[in-house]
C-alpha positions in Angstrom: -12.4 0.2 17.3 -14.0 1.8 14.3 -12.1 -0.4 11.8 -14.3 -3.5 12.5 -17.4 -1.4 12.9 -17.0 0.1 9.4 -15.6 -3.0 7.8 -12.0 -2.1 7.3 -9.2 -4.7 7.5 -6.8 -2.0 8.8 -6.7 1.6 9.7 -7.3 3.6 6.4 -5.9 6.8 7.8 -2.7 5.8 9.4 0.0 8.4 9.4 2.7 5.9 8.4 3.9 6.7 4.9 2.8 3.3 3.4 3.2 2.9 -0.4 0.0 0.7 -0.4 -2.0 3.8 0.3 -0.4 6.0 -2.3 -3.1 8.1 -4.1 -2.2 8.8 -7.7 -4.1 12.0 -8.4 -2.9 14.1 -11.3 0.1 15.7 -9.6 1.1 12.7 -7.6 1.1 10.5 -10.7 3.2 13.1 -12.5 5.6 13.3 -9.5 5.9 9.5 -9.4 6.6 9.3 -13.2 9.3 11.9 -12.8 10.9 10.1 -9.9 10.8 6.9 -11.9 12.4 8.7 -14.8 15.1 10.2 -12.6 15.9 6.9 -10.9 15.9 4.6 -13.9 17.8 7.1 -16.1 20.5 7.6 -13.6 19.9 11.2 -12.8 22.7 12.5 -10.5 20.4 14.8 -8.5 16.6 14.6 -8.1 14.7 17.1 -6.0 11.2 16.8 -4.7 9.7 19.6 -2.5 6.3 20.3 -0.9 4.8 21.5 2.4 4.9 19.0 5.3 2.2 16.4 4.8 1.8 16.6 1.0 3.0 13.0 0.5 6.7 13.3 -0.4 7.9 10.4 1.8 5.1 8.1 0.6 6.1 8.8 -3.0 9.8 8.2 -2.3 9.0 4.9 -0.4 6.9 3.8 -3.4 9.6 4.3 -6.0 12.3 2.9 -3.8 10.2 -0.2 -2.9 9.7 -0.8 -6.6 13.5 -0.7 -7.3 14.7 -2.4 -4.1 16.3 -5.3 -6.0 18.5 -3.0 -8.0 19.6 -0.3 -5.6 21.5 0.0 -2.4 19.7 2.6 -0.3 21.0 5.1 2.3 18.7 7.6 4.1 20.1 10.7 5.7 17.3 12.3 7.9 17.1 14.8 10.7 19.5 17.1 8.9 20.4 20.4 10.4 23.1 23.1 10.0 25.0 21.8 13.1 25.9 18.5 11.6 29.3 19.7 10.5 30.7 17.7 7.7 28.2 15.4 5.9 30.7 12.6 5.0 30.6 10.8 8.4 26.8 10.8 8.3 26.7 9.6 4.7 28.8 6.6 5.6 26.6 5.9 8.6 23.6 6.0 6.2 25.1 3.0 4.4 26.4 1.3 7.6 30.0 2.0 6.7 32.5 2.5 9.5 34.3 5.9 9.2 35.3 6.3 12.9 38.6 8.1 13.3 39.0 8.9 9.6 39.9 12.4 8.2 38.0 13.8 5.3 40.2 12.3 2.7 40.0 8.8 4.2 36.2 9.2 4.5 35.9 10.0 0.8 38.2 7.1 -0.2 36.1 4.7 1.9 32.9 5.9 0.3 34.4 5.8 -3.2 35.6 2.2 -2.6 32.1 1.3 -1.5 30.6 2.8 -4.6 33.1 0.8 -6.7 32.1 -2.5 -5.1 28.4 -1.8 -5.6 29.0 -0.9 -9.2 30.8 -4.2 -9.7 27.7 -5.9 -8.3 25.7 -4.0 -10.9 23.8 -2.1 -8.2 23.2 1.6 -8.1 23.7 3.5 -4.9 20.9 5.9 -3.9 21.3 8.4 -1.1 18.1 10.1 0.0 18.5 13.3 2.0 15.3 14.1 3.9 14.4 17.6 5.2 17.1 18.9 2.9 16.0 22.5 3.3 18.0 22.4 6.6 21.2 21.9 4.7 23.3 25.1 4.2 25.2 26.0 1.1 28.4 24.4 2.4 26.7 21.0 2.9 25.1 21.2 -0.5 28.5 21.9 -2.1 29.8 18.9 -0.2 27.1 16.8 -1.9 28.0 18.2 -5.3 31.6 17.2 -4.7 30.5 13.8 -3.5 28.7 13.2 -6.8 32.1 13.5 -8.5 32.6 9.8 -7.8 30.5 9.3 -10.9 32.3 9.3 -14.2 31.2 10.0 -17.7 29.4 6.8 -18.7 28.6 5.3 -15.3 26.5 7.0 -12.7 26.6 4.5 -9.8 25.6 7.2 -7.2 22.3 9.0 -7.3 21.2 11.6 -4.7 17.6 12.4 -4.0 16.8 15.6 -2.0 13.4 15.8 -0.4 12.4 19.0 1.5 10.0 21.8 2.2 9.6 24.8 -0.1 12.6 26.5 1.4 14.8 24.0 -0.4 13.8 25.5 -3.8 14.8 29.0 -2.6 18.1 27.7 -1.3 18.9 26.0 -4.6 18.3 29.3 -6.5 21.2 31.1 -4.7 23.9 32.5 -6.9 26.6 30.5 -5.1 24.8 27.2 -5.9 24.5 27.6 -9.6 26.9 24.6 -10.2 24.8 22.5 -8.0 21.5 23.5 -9.7 23.0 22.7 -13.1 23.3 19.0 -12.0 19.7 18.6 -11.0 18.0 16.5 -13.7 14.5 16.1 -12.2 12.6 18.3 -9.8 9.0 18.6 -8.8 6.9 20.6 -6.3 4.0 18.8 -4.6 1.0 20.9 -3.7 -2.1 20.2 -1.6 -5.0 18.3 -3.0 -7.8 20.3 -4.6 -11.4 20.1 -3.4 -12.3 17.9 -6.3 -9.5 15.4 -5.4 -10.0 15.2 -1.6 -13.1 13.0 -1.8 -11.4 10.7 -4.2 -8.4 10.5 -1.9 -10.6 9.6 1.0 -12.4 6.9 -1.0 -9.1 5.5 -2.2 -7.7 5.2 1.3 -10.9 3.4 2.5 -10.9 1.0 -0.4 -7.2 0.1 0.1 -8.1 -0.6 3.8 -10.7 -3.1 2.6 -13.8 -1.0 2.9 -16.6 -2.1 0.6 -18.2 1.3 0.4 -17.7 4.9 1.4 -18.8 5.6 5.0 -18.6 9.4 4.7 -21.1 11.5 2.9 -20.1 13.6 0.0 -20.4 16.8 2.0 -18.4 15.2 4.8 -15.5 14.8 2.4 -15.9 18.3 1.2 -15.9 19.5 4.8 -12.6 17.6 5.4 -11.0 19.5 2.5 -12.3 22.9 3.7 -10.9 22.3 7.2 -7.5 20.9 6.1 -6.8 22.9 2.9 -6.2 19.5 1.1 -3.0 18.6 3.1 -2.9 14.8 3.0 -1.5 14.4 6.5 -4.2 16.7 8.0 -6.9 14.9 5.9 -5.8 11.6 7.5 -5.9 13.1 11.0 -9.3 14.6 10.5 -10.8 11.5 8.9 -9.4 9.3 11.7 -10.9 11.3 14.5 -14.2 11.7 12.6 -14.5 8.0 12.1 -13.9 7.5 15.8 -16.7 9.9 16.5 -19.0 8.2 14.0 -18.2 4.8 15.7 -19.1 6.3 19.1 -22.4 7.5 17.7 -23.0 4.2 15.8 -23.5 6.3 12.7 -23.9 4.4 9.4 -22.5 7.5 7.6 -20.1 10.1 8.9 -21.7 13.4 8.2 -20.2 16.9 7.7 -21.5 17.9 11.1 -19.6 14.9 12.7 -16.4 15.9 10.9 -16.8 19.6 12.0 -17.5 18.7 15.6 -14.7 16.1 15.9 -12.2 18.4 14.3 -13.1 21.3 16.6 -12.9 19.1 19.6 -9.5 18.0 18.6 -8.4 21.5 17.7 -9.5 22.8 21.1 -6.6 20.8 22.6 -4.3 23.1 20.7 -2.5 20.4 18.7 -4.4 19.8 15.4 -3.2 22.7 13.2 -6.5 23.7 11.6 -8.2 27.1 11.8 -11.5 27.5 13.5 -14.6 28.1 11.3 -18.3 28.3 12.2 -20.3 25.4 10.7 -22.4 27.9 8.7 -19.3 29.1 6.8 -18.5 25.6 5.7 -21.9 24.0 5.0 -24.6 25.9 3.2 -28.3 25.1 3.8 -28.5 23.6 0.3 -25.6 21.3 1.1 -27.1 20.3 4.4 -30.4 19.3 2.7 -28.5 17.3 0.0 -26.6 15.5 2.7 -29.8 14.6 4.6 -31.2 13.0 1.4 -28.0 11.0 1.0 -28.1 9.7 4.6 -31.8 8.8 4.1 -31.1 7.0 0.9 -28.3 4.9 2.4 -30.3 4.1 5.5 -33.1 2.7 3.3 -30.9 0.1 1.7 -27.9 -0.6 4.0 -27.9 -2.1 7.4 -26.2 -0.3 10.3 -22.5 -1.0 10.4 -21.4 -3.5 13.0 -24.7 -5.4 13.0 -25.2 -8.8 11.5 -28.5 -10.6 11.0 -29.2 -14.2 10.2 -30.4 -14.3 6.6 -34.0 -15.4 6.1 -33.2 -16.5 2.5 -30.1 -17.7 0.6 -27.2 -15.2 1.0 -26.9 -12.5 -1.7 -23.4 -11.7 -0.7 -21.3 -10.9 -3.8 -18.9 -13.7 -4.7 -15.2 -13.4 -4.0 -13.3 -11.6 -6.8 -12.8 -13.8 -9.8 -9.5 -14.2 -11.7 -11.1 -12.0 -14.4 -11.7 -9.2 -11.9 -8.2 -9.6 -10.6 -6.9 -9.1 -14.2 -9.0 -6.0 -14.6 -7.8 -4.7 -11.3 -4.3 -5.3 -12.5 -4.9 -3.3 -15.7 -6.3 -0.4 -13.6 -3.3 -0.4 -11.3 -0.9 -0.5 -14.2 -2.6 2.4 -15.9 -2.4 4.4 -12.7 1.3 3.6 -12.4 0.9 1.4 -9.3 3.0 -1.4 -10.7 3.6 -3.4 -7.5 -0.2 -3.6 -6.8 -0.7 -4.4 -10.5 1.8 -7.3 -10.3 0.0 -8.7 -7.2 -3.3 -8.6 -9.0 -2.0 -10.2 -12.2 -0.3 -13.0 -10.3 -3.6 -13.7 -8.6 -5.3 -13.8 -12.0 -2.7 -16.2 -13.2 -3.8 -18.9 -10.8 -6.5 -19.5 -13.4 -4.8 -21.6 -16.1 -6.7 -20.1 -19.1 -5.7 -16.6 -18.0 -2.1 -17.5 -17.1 -0.4 -16.4 -20.3 -2.0 -13.0 -20.6 -1.8 -12.3 -16.9 1.9 -13.2 -16.6 2.6 -11.3 -19.8 1.3 -8.2 -18.0 3.6 -9.0 -15.0 6.5 -8.9 -17.4 5.3 -5.6 -18.8 5.1 -4.1 -15.3 8.5 -5.4 -14.4 9.9 -3.8 -17.5 8.1 -0.5 -16.8 9.9 -0.2 -13.5 13.3 -1.0 -15.0 13.5 -4.7 -14.0 14.2 -5.9 -17.5 16.2 -9.0 -16.4 13.2 -10.2 -14.3 10.8 -9.4 -17.2 13.0 -11.5 -19.6 12.9 -14.4 -17.1 9.1 -14.3 -16.8 8.8 -14.3 -20.6 11.3 -17.2 -21.1 9.3 -19.2 -18.5 6.1 -18.6 -20.3 7.5 -19.6 -23.7 9.1 -22.7 -22.2 5.8 -23.8 -20.6 4.3 -24.3 -24.1 1.1 -22.5 -23.1 -0.8 -20.0 -25.1 -2.2 -19.7 -28.7 0.2 -19.2 -31.6 -0.8 -15.5 -31.6 0.0 -15.2 -27.9 3.3 -16.9 -28.3 4.3 -14.6 -31.2 3.6 -11.6 -28.9 5.6 -13.2 -26.1 8.6 -13.7 -28.5 8.3 -10.1 -29.7 8.2 -8.6 -26.2 11.1 -10.8 -25.1 13.1 -9.7 -28.2 12.3 -6.0 -27.4 13.4 -6.6 -23.8 16.7 -8.3 -24.9 17.4 -5.2 -27.0 17.1 -3.0 -23.9 19.4 -5.4 -22.1 21.9 -4.9 -25.0 21.7 -8.5 -26.2 21.1 -7.9 -29.9 22.1 -11.3 -31.1 19.5 -13.0 -28.9 16.9 -10.5 -30.1 17.9 -11.1 -33.7 17.3 -14.8 -33.4 13.8 -14.2 -31.9 12.8 -11.7 -34.6 14.0 -14.2 -37.2 11.7 -16.9 -35.8 8.8 -14.5 -35.7 9.3 -13.4 -39.3 9.4 -17.0 -40.5 6.0 -17.5 -38.9 4.4 -14.2 -39.8 6.4 -12.0 -42.2 4.1 -9.0 -41.6 4.1 -9.2 -37.8 4.3 -5.6 -36.3 7.7 -3.9 -37.1 9.7 -7.1 -37.0 11.1 -6.7 -40.6 12.4 -3.2 -39.9 14.0 -4.4 -36.6 15.7 -7.3 -38.5 17.1 -4.8 -41.0 18.4 -2.6 -38.2 20.0 -5.4 -36.2 21.4 -7.1 -39.3 22.1 -4.7 -42.1 22.7 -7.5 -44.6 19.3 -9.1 -43.8 17.0 -9.6 -46.9 20.0 -9.7 -49.3 19.8 -13.4 -49.9 19.2 -16.1 -47.4 19.6 -15.2 -43.8 21.6 -17.5 -41.6 21.5 -17.0 -37.9 25.2 -16.8 -36.7 24.3 -18.2 -33.2 24.8 -16.6 -29.8 27.4 -13.8 -29.7 30.1 -14.5 -27.2 29.3 -13.1 -23.8 25.5 -13.7 -23.9 24.5 -15.2 -20.6 24.2 -19.0 -20.5 20.9 -18.6 -18.8 19.3 -17.1 -21.9 21.2 -19.3 -24.3 19.7 -22.5 -22.8 16.2 -21.2 -22.4 15.7 -19.2 -25.6 16.8 -22.1 -27.7 14.1 -24.2 -26.0 11.5 -21.6 -26.9 12.4 -21.0 -30.6 
């Protein structure tokens, strides 16, 4: 229906919590960064709260999608006080068979599963949705469950997602021990009036829209009707675009939004309060919107219509590899690393851009904790022989830093040594050499070779790159 009329590839306001549509406004970016911090720093308990429809599930899906290669995920949803013991449901979340077991056997089964995943170097993440429905006894059961972790290793992480009542529950005196184990928590609020138009434009752009099809005042109207609740925004925008399509309107106006929402509200389902149009749209705003509609009508054809060109087409060219690279930088800065990687990989199809684009892929992989994958990308770039001398020095440096994170100091030391021979003043290489090899600089330096236990993969490939 309206998707093709307004030029969208897909529905921009679907209610499915799709990470592709995640809008990283100020608070959602903060929430995502905190969730990343909690997940990749092995926080035992992470808590995210917010009213229904504020974007909790989309945030969780985003961070879990980014780390899917490193974690084994179980989701416990539809929680309520009548569940009884949580352990059978926890086992079911990970497709473990606990039928007929008593509580001790259930715990042993789960502990054995945790041990197996830990041997595979995988973390286990249990997401408990609608956690405000858990009572104190169930939360205490989760706290005891977290005891499968030991001092150094934290193979089990638990993420609680719920409505604001969860915060009140966790502040109870009898849950002090539980609260003390929470490393990360964040409360999501509704979008502000200044953020809602950006959120709407973002959703349209991610759906393939080339331009905004709602007036500025229409977006403001959406906010005033919904209070900035993301799920309600999606519902109101969806029905408003359907009304715009029915009227063949080039732009969806504030009046269309108001009328569509009130018609939908009249059915008693859409939870928005009734407001007279005059309370939401001032005469000055109405005049400004009329000017905006007139300006668009003077330069843009009506959506859904195509005309044979009377002269050579002036359609903009398809995005170049350079524009893909710039898109990738923008996504990376916004914390949308999956989208950034996709853009950089497209940019890398242009050979002259390949080194810097794939270097950025490695940076993004490292940012989301996928250090092994980042190292492999860097090794492949060095082995290809591409890039200027300066670019290859930077590749070696970033690879050495990554190997330090992976606790392979000897491999990093050899790379730093090669860099120092080529450029003694390169970045902080000298100080890193002194730290990794305290005797460095006191006479000739001789690389002792690979330390026992360094993976054969890196031994073969790094020597080819030095």
